[in-house]
C-alpha positions, 0 to 999 in steps of 0.5 A: 123287188124294186117297188119295196124299196121306197117304204124303207127310205121314208122309215129311216128320217123318223129314226134319226129325229127320235135319236136327236130328240133322245140326245137333246133331252140328255145334254139338257139333263146333263147341264142341269146337273152340272149347274146344279153341282156347280151351285152346291160347290159355290154354296160350300165354298161361300159357307166355308169363306163365311166360316173361315172369316167369322170362326176358322181365322180365330182358331188353330188346332192340332192333333199333335198333343199329349196328356202329361203331368207332374209325376212325383218320384218316391225315393227313401231318405234312408237306407234299410230294408223294406219290411211291408209294401202296401201299394201295387201298380194301378192303386190310387193313394191319397197324400199321407197314405203309407206306401212302404214300411222300412226296417226301423231297429237302428233308428230306434237305437239312434233315438234312444241314444239321443234321449240319453244324451239329452239327459246328460247334457241337462245333468251337466248343466245343472251341475255346472249352475250347482258348481257356480253357486258353490264357487261364489259361496267359496269366494264370499268365505275367502273375503270374509276370512282375508278380512279377518286376516288383515285386521290381525295383520294390522294388530301385528304391525302396531304391536311390532311398532309399539315394541321397536319404540320401546326396545331403545328404552330397555322397557322390551326384551330383544326376545319379545321383539323377536316374537312380534316381528315374527308375528307380523311376518306370519300375518302377512304371509297368511293375508298373501296365501289367502288372497292368492287363494281367493284369486284362484276361486275367482277364477274357477268361479268365473270359468264355471259361470261363463258356462251357465251365464245368461243361459237356462236349462233349455237354452243352454248350448250343450242342450240345445245341440243334443236336442238337435240330435234326438230331432234328426234320430226321430226324423230318421225313425219317421222316415221309416215310414215311407208315404204318398206325397201327392194324390195320384195313381202308383206307377213303376213300383220297383220295391219288394218285400225284403228288398234293402233300398238304397237312400235316394233311389226311386222305388215308384212314381206317383201320377197326379191324374187330377192334375194332369195338363196337355202338351200340345206341339203346335207348327211354328206358323200357328202361334203367331197370335197365340197368348197366354190365357186363351181358351182352349177345348180338348177331345181325347181319343180315349172318350171320342169327340163326346167329351169336350174338356175346357182349359187355357193356354198356361204357357209356351216352352222356351224351345222346340221339341227338336232343340231340347231333344237328347241329340238335337237334329243337324241338317247336313251341309247342302240340305236346304229343305226347311222342316217346320218346327213344332213348339210345345204349348201347355193346356191347363184343364178344368179339374171338375171335368178331370174328375169326370172323365179322368186321363192318363199320362201319354194319351192322344188329344186334339187341341183347338185354341180360340184366338178371339178368347184374349 
């Protein structure tokens, strides 16, 4: 038993050396792996630093961006009953397309009444013109009559003067002298009456002539007023047909056949999908170098990164979204936590790209502005 112990004592050192060799190899592998990882990290860091210096610092981006548009509200300009509705939600329409027809019975009656008023105004102008011509002729006739009466008055005065000169010699009887005096008085009264009548005729002529002076049948104020009423009535008749004000898609239709619509009350909205824009809400620190006209790229969640829209900065809002809200946020006294504000930036997109890949209002997008582009 005592002689078997030495072989066991000689095997222990050999196993210890093997374990040390394995541990050394493992440490070497771990060191090599760490060096490789450190090298990869350094390469990534250098690559990121180069990207930031060359590209990253000249770009700002945000995913807080949404599609918006100048939507057109369709409102009737007259109160009437809807007798036909030609569109529904999601329908695409072109500018000028008929959307709704309103009952135009009252409008047609108003047009007929306005046409009658215009015809009456023309007739009254022609009548006034004819009356003026007639009064002018009467004035001329009275002037001729007055001239004849004045000649008769001169003759009667001369006859009276002759008889008065011969009365003292007895060559003229008293009765003849009386008759001459009566004839003179009658002639003088007739002239006075004729002049008074002529003055009245001149007054009537001036009054009638003032109504038509410097005017024709088409420029007479009464005729022009009647024309204006007719144009207004025809305009109301045209307004019975409601047309699309812009190209776009019908949204929020609120009118049904048989419903009486009120003037000025919206009945539908048209979204011009061909001219939408992006409202990108950038953080205030990102806007230090942003200027109008800088190029921008936009990707939409609808199409993903495979579709990239190109546009430019059209303008920056006059206030932050929080300040323009219905009820602006007011931090309580003692709340010293600073909240980073966002300012809406409008991005206009290329119409050709929008035509190929249409967007809808409210869709989420990501926007990147190239700060070196302007």
